[in-house]
C-alpha positions as CSV (number, residue, x, y, z in Angstrom):
1,M,109.8,62.1,6.9
2,S,110.5,61.9,3.5
3,Q,113.9,62.9,2.3
4,K,114.7,65.7,-0.6
5,H,117.2,64.2,-2.7
6,T,119.3,66.4,-6.0
7,F,118.7,64.1,-8.6
8,N,120.7,63.9,-12.3
9,Y,118.1,64.9,-14.7
10,R,120.1,65.1,-17.5
11,F,121.0,61.4,-17.3
12,L,118.0,60.4,-16.4
13,F,116.7,62.2,-19.8
14,R,119.3,61.2,-21.5
15,V,119.0,57.3,-20.8
16,S,115.3,57.6,-20.7
17,L,115.2,59.4,-24.1
18,V,117.3,56.6,-26.0
19,T,115.1,53.9,-24.6
20,A,112.1,55.6,-25.9
21,M,113.5,55.5,-29.4
22,G,111.7,52.1,-29.0
23,G,108.7,54.2,-28.8
24,L,109.7,56.2,-32.0
25,L,110.1,53.1,-34.1
26,F,106.9,52.1,-33.1
27,G,105.0,54.8,-34.2
28,Y,106.7,55.2,-37.4
29,D,106.7,51.0,-37.9
30,W,102.8,51.4,-37.2
31,V,101.6,54.5,-39.3
32,V,104.1,54.4,-42.4
33,I,102.5,51.6,-43.6
34,G,98.8,54.1,-44.1
35,G,100.5,56.3,-46.5
36,A,102.0,53.6,-48.1
37,K,98.8,51.5,-48.5
38,P,96.9,53.2,-52.0
39,F,100.5,52.4,-53.7
40,Y,101.8,48.8,-52.4
41,E,98.4,47.4,-53.0
42,T,98.6,48.6,-56.7
43,F,101.8,47.3,-56.9
44,F,100.5,43.6,-55.3
45,Q,97.4,43.7,-57.1
46,I,95.1,43.4,-53.9
47,S,93.4,46.2,-54.6
48,N,90.1,44.6,-55.1
49,T,90.7,42.1,-52.2
50,P,89.1,43.2,-48.8
51,S,90.6,40.1,-47.2
52,L,94.2,40.7,-48.4
53,Q,94.2,44.4,-47.9
54,G,93.1,43.8,-44.1
55,W,95.6,41.5,-43.9
56,A,98.4,43.6,-44.8
57,M,97.2,46.2,-42.6
58,S,97.0,43.7,-39.7
59,C,99.7,41.4,-39.9
60,A,102.5,43.1,-38.1
61,L,99.7,42.8,-34.9
62,I,100.3,39.3,-35.2
63,G,104.1,39.8,-34.5
64,C,103.1,42.6,-32.1
65,L,101.4,39.4,-29.9
66,V,104.3,37.2,-30.2
67,G,106.4,40.1,-29.1
68,A,104.3,41.0,-26.4
69,I,104.3,37.1,-25.1
70,F,107.7,36.8,-24.6
71,S,109.3,40.5,-23.6
72,G,108.2,39.4,-20.0
73,M,109.3,35.9,-19.6
74,L,112.5,37.3,-21.4
75,S,113.1,40.5,-19.9
76,D,112.5,39.1,-16.6
77,N,115.3,36.4,-17.2
78,Y,117.5,38.4,-19.3
79,G,117.2,42.2,-18.6
80,R,115.0,45.2,-20.4
81,K,118.2,46.6,-21.9
82,R,118.9,43.1,-24.1
83,L,115.4,42.8,-24.9
84,L,115.0,46.2,-26.4
85,I,118.6,45.9,-28.5
86,I,116.7,43.0,-30.0
87,A,114.0,44.9,-30.8
88,A,116.4,47.6,-32.3
89,L,117.8,45.0,-34.7
90,L,114.1,43.7,-35.7
91,F,113.0,47.3,-36.8
92,F,116.4,47.1,-38.9
93,I,115.9,44.2,-40.8
94,S,112.5,44.7,-41.3
95,A,112.5,48.3,-43.0
96,I,115.1,47.1,-45.4
97,G,113.1,43.6,-46.2
98,T,109.6,45.6,-46.5
99,G,111.1,48.2,-48.5
100,A,112.7,45.5,-50.9
101,S,110.0,43.3,-51.0
102,N,108.8,41.8,-54.7
103,S,106.3,39.4,-53.8
104,F,103.2,40.0,-51.3
105,N,104.0,37.1,-49.0
106,H,107.6,38.8,-48.2
107,F,106.3,41.6,-47.5
108,I,103.8,40.0,-45.1
109,F,106.9,37.9,-43.6
110,Y,108.8,41.2,-43.0
111,R,105.7,43.6,-41.5
112,I,105.2,40.7,-39.2
113,L,108.9,40.5,-38.0
114,G,108.3,44.3,-37.1
115,G,105.5,43.9,-35.1
116,V,107.8,41.6,-32.8
117,G,109.8,44.7,-32.7
118,I,106.8,46.9,-31.8
119,G,105.8,44.1,-29.4
120,L,109.0,44.5,-27.4
121,A,109.5,47.9,-27.7
122,S,105.9,49.1,-26.6
123,N,106.3,46.9,-23.5
124,L,109.9,46.8,-22.5
125,S,110.5,51.3,-23.5
126,P,108.0,52.2,-20.6
127,M,108.8,49.6,-18.1
128,Y,112.3,50.5,-18.1
129,I,111.9,54.3,-18.0
130,A,109.4,53.6,-15.0
131,E,111.8,51.6,-13.1
132,I,114.8,54.2,-13.3
133,S,112.9,56.9,-12.6
134,P,112.2,58.8,-9.3
135,A,108.5,59.4,-8.0
136,K,108.3,62.6,-8.4
137,V,108.9,62.9,-12.0
138,R,108.1,59.6,-13.4
139,G,104.9,60.2,-15.2
140,K,107.0,62.9,-17.1
141,F,109.7,60.6,-18.0
142,V,107.3,57.4,-18.8
143,S,105.4,60.1,-20.7
144,L,108.4,60.7,-22.9
145,N,107.7,57.1,-24.6
146,Q,104.4,58.2,-26.0
147,L,106.1,61.6,-27.0
148,T,108.6,59.6,-28.9
149,I,105.4,57.2,-30.5
150,V,104.1,60.5,-31.8
151,I,107.1,62.1,-33.2
152,G,107.2,58.6,-35.0
153,I,103.8,58.8,-35.9
154,L,104.3,62.2,-37.2
155,A,107.5,61.5,-39.0
156,A,106.2,58.6,-40.7
157,Q,103.3,60.7,-42.0
158,L,105.5,63.8,-43.0
159,V,107.9,61.4,-44.9
160,N,104.9,59.9,-47.0
161,W,103.5,62.8,-47.9
162,Q,107.2,64.1,-48.9
163,I,108.0,60.9,-50.9
164,A,104.5,60.7,-52.4
165,E,104.6,62.6,-55.9
166,P,101.1,64.1,-56.2
167,V,98.1,61.8,-57.8
168,P,96.0,63.0,-60.1
169,T,92.3,62.8,-58.4
170,N,91.3,60.8,-60.4
171,A,94.0,58.4,-61.0
172,N,93.1,54.7,-61.6
173,S,94.8,52.0,-60.3
174,L,96.7,51.6,-63.4
175,E,98.5,55.4,-63.6
176,I,99.3,54.7,-59.5
177,L,100.8,51.1,-60.3
178,N,102.9,52.7,-63.2
179,S,103.9,55.9,-61.6
180,W,107.0,56.8,-59.0
181,N,105.0,56.1,-56.0
182,G,103.5,52.8,-57.1
183,Q,106.9,51.2,-58.1
184,T,109.9,53.0,-56.0
185,G,107.8,55.6,-54.0
186,W,106.5,53.3,-51.3
187,R,109.7,51.4,-51.1
188,W,111.5,54.4,-49.3
189,M,108.6,55.0,-46.9
190,F,110.0,52.1,-45.5
191,W,113.5,52.1,-46.0
192,I,113.7,55.8,-43.9
193,E,113.1,54.0,-40.4
194,I,116.5,52.1,-41.2
195,I,118.2,55.4,-40.0
196,P,116.5,55.6,-36.7
197,A,116.5,51.7,-36.1
198,G,120.7,51.8,-36.6
199,L,121.0,54.8,-33.9
200,F,118.5,53.0,-31.7
201,F,120.5,49.8,-31.7
202,I,124.2,51.2,-31.2
203,L,122.8,53.7,-28.4
204,M,120.8,51.1,-26.5
205,F,124.5,49.8,-26.0
206,F,125.5,52.8,-23.9
207,V,122.2,52.4,-21.7
208,P,122.7,50.6,-18.1
209,E,120.4,47.8,-17.3
210,S,117.0,48.6,-14.9
211,P,118.6,49.3,-11.6
212,R,115.0,46.9,-10.5
213,W,115.7,44.0,-12.6
214,L,119.5,44.0,-11.3
215,A,118.3,44.2,-7.7
216,Q,115.3,41.4,-8.3
217,K,118.9,39.4,-10.1
218,G,121.0,40.0,-7.0
219,Y,123.3,42.3,-8.2
220,K,123.8,44.8,-5.7
221,E,126.7,46.8,-6.3
222,K,125.4,47.3,-9.7
223,T,122.0,48.1,-8.4
224,R,123.8,50.6,-5.9
225,S,125.7,52.2,-8.7
226,I,123.1,53.1,-10.9
227,L,120.6,54.4,-8.0
228,T,123.9,56.4,-6.8
229,K,124.0,58.2,-10.1
230,I,120.5,58.9,-10.6
231,G,120.1,60.6,-7.4
232,G,123.2,60.4,-4.9
233,Q,123.9,57.9,-2.3
234,N,121.2,58.4,0.6
235,Y,118.2,58.0,-2.4
236,A,120.4,54.9,-3.3
237,D,120.2,53.8,0.3
238,T,116.8,54.8,0.7
239,E,115.6,53.0,-2.6
240,V,117.8,49.7,-2.3
241,K,116.0,49.0,1.3
242,K,112.3,49.6,-0.3
243,I,112.9,47.2,-3.5
244,E,114.6,44.3,-1.0
245,V,110.9,44.4,1.4
246,T,108.9,43.7,-2.1
247,L,111.4,41.3,-3.2
248,K,111.7,39.6,-0.1
249,N,107.9,39.6,0.4
250,D,107.5,37.5,-2.8
251,S,108.3,33.7,-2.3
252,L,107.0,32.3,-5.7
253,K,109.6,31.5,-8.1
254,D,107.4,31.7,-11.1
255,S,106.4,35.0,-11.9
256,F,103.3,34.0,-14.4
257,R,102.0,31.9,-11.7
258,K,102.0,34.8,-9.1
259,L,99.5,36.7,-11.8
260,L,97.1,34.1,-10.2
261,Q,97.3,35.5,-6.8
262,P,94.0,37.0,-5.8
263,N,95.7,40.5,-4.5
264,I,97.5,40.6,-8.0
265,K,95.0,39.5,-10.1
266,K,92.6,42.2,-9.0
267,I,95.2,44.9,-9.9
268,L,96.1,42.7,-13.4
269,I,92.8,43.0,-14.4
270,I,92.8,47.0,-13.8
271,G,95.6,46.9,-16.2
272,I,94.4,44.3,-18.9
273,V,90.9,46.4,-19.3
274,I,92.7,50.0,-19.6
275,A,95.2,48.6,-22.1
276,V,92.0,47.0,-23.8
277,F,90.3,50.3,-23.4
278,Q,93.0,52.5,-24.9
279,Q,92.2,50.6,-28.3
280,W,88.4,49.6,-28.2
281,C,87.9,53.6,-27.9
282,G,88.4,53.6,-31.7
283,I,91.3,56.2,-32.1
284,N,93.8,53.8,-34.0
285,V,90.7,53.7,-37.1
286,I,91.8,57.1,-37.5
287,F,95.5,56.8,-38.2
288,N,95.3,53.0,-39.9
289,Y,91.8,53.6,-41.9
290,A,92.6,57.7,-42.5
291,D,92.7,57.3,-46.2
292,E,88.8,55.8,-46.0
293,I,87.8,58.3,-43.1
294,F,89.2,61.3,-45.3
295,A,87.6,60.0,-48.8
296,A,84.0,59.4,-47.2
297,A,84.7,63.4,-46.6
298,G,85.3,64.0,-49.9
299,Y,88.8,64.5,-49.7
300,G,91.2,63.3,-52.6
301,V,95.2,60.8,-52.5
302,S,96.7,63.6,-51.9
303,D,94.5,65.9,-49.9
304,I,94.3,63.1,-47.5
305,L,98.1,62.7,-47.3
306,F,98.3,66.2,-46.3
307,N,95.2,66.0,-43.6
308,I,97.0,63.1,-42.2
309,V,100.2,65.1,-41.5
310,I,97.8,68.0,-40.0
311,T,96.5,64.9,-37.4
312,G,99.7,63.7,-36.4
313,S,100.9,67.5,-35.6
314,V,97.8,67.6,-33.3
315,N,99.0,64.5,-31.8
316,L,102.2,65.7,-31.1
317,V,101.2,69.2,-29.4
318,F,98.8,67.6,-27.2
319,T,101.0,65.2,-26.3
320,F,103.5,67.8,-25.0
321,I,100.2,69.2,-23.0
322,A,99.6,65.3,-20.9
323,I,103.7,65.2,-20.5
324,F,103.1,68.9,-18.4
325,T,100.1,67.5,-16.7
326,V,100.5,63.9,-15.5
327,D,102.5,64.6,-12.6
328,R,100.2,67.7,-11.7
329,W,96.4,66.6,-12.4
330,G,97.4,62.7,-11.9
331,R,96.5,59.7,-14.2
332,R,92.9,59.2,-13.0
333,S,91.9,62.9,-13.9
334,L,93.2,62.5,-17.4
335,M,91.9,59.2,-18.3
336,L,88.4,60.3,-17.3
337,L,89.2,63.3,-19.3
338,G,90.0,61.1,-22.2
339,A,87.0,58.5,-21.7
340,G,84.2,61.3,-21.0
341,G,85.9,63.4,-24.0
342,L,85.8,61.1,-26.3
343,A,82.4,60.0,-26.0
344,G,80.9,63.3,-26.7
345,I,83.3,63.8,-30.2
346,Y,82.2,60.3,-31.6
347,T,78.6,61.2,-30.9
348,L,79.1,64.5,-32.6
349,I,81.3,62.7,-35.3
350,G,78.2,60.0,-35.8
351,L,76.5,62.8,-36.1
352,A,78.2,64.7,-38.9
353,Y,78.5,61.0,-41.0
354,F,74.9,60.5,-40.2
355,F,73.6,64.1,-41.8
356,E,76.4,63.7,-44.4
357,I,78.3,66.6,-43.2
358,S,82.0,66.5,-45.3
359,G,84.9,68.9,-45.3
360,W,86.5,70.7,-42.9
361,P,83.7,70.1,-40.4
362,L,84.5,66.6,-40.2
363,L,88.4,67.5,-40.3
364,I,88.1,69.3,-36.9
365,L,85.6,66.7,-35.0
366,V,88.5,64.1,-35.8
367,I,91.4,66.5,-35.0
368,S,89.6,67.2,-31.4
369,A,89.2,63.3,-31.0
370,I,93.0,63.1,-31.7
371,A,93.7,66.2,-29.2
372,C,91.7,64.4,-26.9
373,Y,93.2,61.3,-27.2
374,A,97.0,62.6,-27.3
375,M,96.6,64.7,-23.7
376,S,95.0,61.5,-21.9
377,L,94.6,58.0,-23.0
378,A,97.7,57.6,-24.9
379,P,100.1,58.7,-22.8
380,V,98.1,58.0,-19.5
381,T,97.9,54.2,-20.1
382,W,101.9,53.6,-20.9
383,V,102.0,55.7,-17.3
384,I,99.8,53.3,-15.7
385,L,100.8,50.2,-17.0
386,S,104.6,51.2,-16.5
387,E,104.0,51.4,-13.1
388,I,100.8,49.5,-11.3
389,F,102.5,46.1,-11.2
390,P,104.7,45.1,-8.3
391,N,108.5,44.8,-9.1
392,K,108.6,41.1,-8.7
393,I,106.1,40.3,-11.5
394,R,106.5,43.5,-13.5
395,G,107.9,41.7,-16.5
396,A,104.7,39.3,-16.7
397,A,102.1,41.5,-16.1
398,M,103.5,44.2,-18.5
399,A,103.6,41.1,-21.1
400,A,99.8,39.9,-20.1
401,A,98.6,43.9,-20.3
402,T,100.5,44.5,-23.5
403,I,99.1,41.0,-25.0
404,A,95.6,42.4,-23.8
405,L,96.4,45.5,-25.8
406,W,97.5,44.2,-29.0
407,L,94.7,41.8,-29.7
408,A,92.4,44.1,-28.8
409,C,94.1,46.2,-31.2
410,F,93.8,43.6,-33.8
411,I,90.6,43.2,-33.3
412,L,89.7,47.0,-33.6
413,T,91.6,47.0,-37.3
414,Y,90.1,43.8,-38.5
415,T,86.6,44.9,-37.5
416,F,86.6,48.2,-38.6
417,P,85.8,47.7,-42.3
418,I,83.0,44.9,-41.4
419,L,81.2,47.2,-38.6
420,N,81.6,50.4,-41.4
421,Q,80.1,48.1,-43.9
422,F,77.5,46.9,-41.7
423,F,76.6,50.1,-38.8
424,G,77.9,52.7,-41.6
425,A,80.4,55.2,-40.5
426,S,78.0,56.7,-37.8
427,G,76.9,53.8,-36.2
428,T,80.5,52.4,-36.1
429,F,81.4,56.1,-34.4
430,W,78.8,55.9,-32.4
431,L,79.3,52.5,-30.5
432,Y,83.1,53.8,-30.3
433,G,81.3,56.1,-28.0
434,L,79.3,53.9,-26.2
435,I,82.5,52.0,-25.1
436,S,84.3,55.5,-23.9
437,I,81.2,55.8,-22.0
438,A,81.9,52.4,-20.3
439,G,85.6,52.9,-19.8
440,F,84.5,56.1,-18.2
441,I,82.4,54.4,-15.8
442,F,85.1,51.3,-15.1
443,I,88.1,54.2,-14.6
444,Y,85.9,55.9,-12.6
445,K,84.9,52.7,-9.8
446,K,88.4,51.2,-10.2
447,L,91.7,53.1,-10.8
448,P,93.7,54.4,-8.2
449,E,95.4,57.9,-8.6
450,T,99.3,56.9,-8.0
451,K,100.7,59.9,-8.9
452,G,103.8,60.9,-6.4
453,K,104.3,57.6,-5.0
454,S,107.2,55.3,-5.3
455,L,106.6,51.6,-7.7
456,E,107.2,50.5,-3.8
457,E,104.7,52.4,-2.3
458,I,101.9,51.6,-4.9
459,E,102.6,48.3,-4.7
460,K,102.2,48.1,-1.1
461,E,98.9,50.3,-1.3
462,I,97.4,48.5,-4.5
463,T,97.9,44.5,-3.4
464,Q,96.4,45.0,0.6
């Protein structure tokens, strides 16, 4: 018979919100480059070099991969908290360096450095929140990380829009280069990130370490102390017993080697496919290549920046819907809704491009796609990844899934201009629609429901 516990939601919210600042910086750092793109490209004279344009947009993903690769091993050895502090420091240095760059190589170096921060934060922030949150509200609290990602995205879009001075519709590259935007404005777009990065770095020192990591390392009193603060003595006793059972049943020392065990491998495959699908569903091309997408719809530079703010606002509103439905409707239902919805919307977007329908009808379809993604695949993927992996190997498994996610993101970002040139905009979005159908089928057949279950209950059920 399950016991009822009174939880310290104020403490949980405070700690989760600070940790989720990693998501805010992830979102800001990821999207800010899109608004700066027309200006830094003219400054570094790469406007007519597609390979360098693509490298500038995607180089941070190399850092993401590095951060994701090492985050699992390092967080399992040294804890979630220390790695998040390092991520905050990397965001801080990257923001300063990127904005101060006067050469393209320096710009690339600091973008990659920021990418390492993204790789660490994207893995560890949701993992930490999942490990500290009670089962019945874990979906909501882990979704806070996605909420802060979305806030970071919208903040970057607003900053870009407000910093950039109006650009004449027919402005050429020389006019943009000699403007305030082309010389100084784009730098401030990156420098603004210094403020949240500094706050994240300072506040993380006041956050406790993950109780499940402490238990794994044998710090029983610290584990019990944090769990007691979360839900009282009875809750701490219950959780400690559950954690000890899962740790006792796992005898191998090398967490990455454990991933090859048959019962672990099947759930790792589910996690990796879900992570890859979150990217290959195609929505991130709208954020990364918004200028090309909206330019094809007939908008000028200043209008594009405003349209991007609209998409970010919709993204934020529908993320709130996800937060309030993830623990009611369940993870699986929302994932199916997202995959099916995107398949239908992409079909319509492809038709709009095919029949050369531009302006507001296309804007509405793009906004619909973002709304669908924001209330489903965007937050729920991170909730699922943070809770389906067993305690002992959660760091390594999350790292593997996050590596797969960023590899998929790199492929998506790098191939969009190629696909767009080869298939046209219509064919490219139809391709993403087919991928969404494939994702729907996989989720329907393979993904179990995890809402309302403790991490230990999920582990027991999913590895049998």
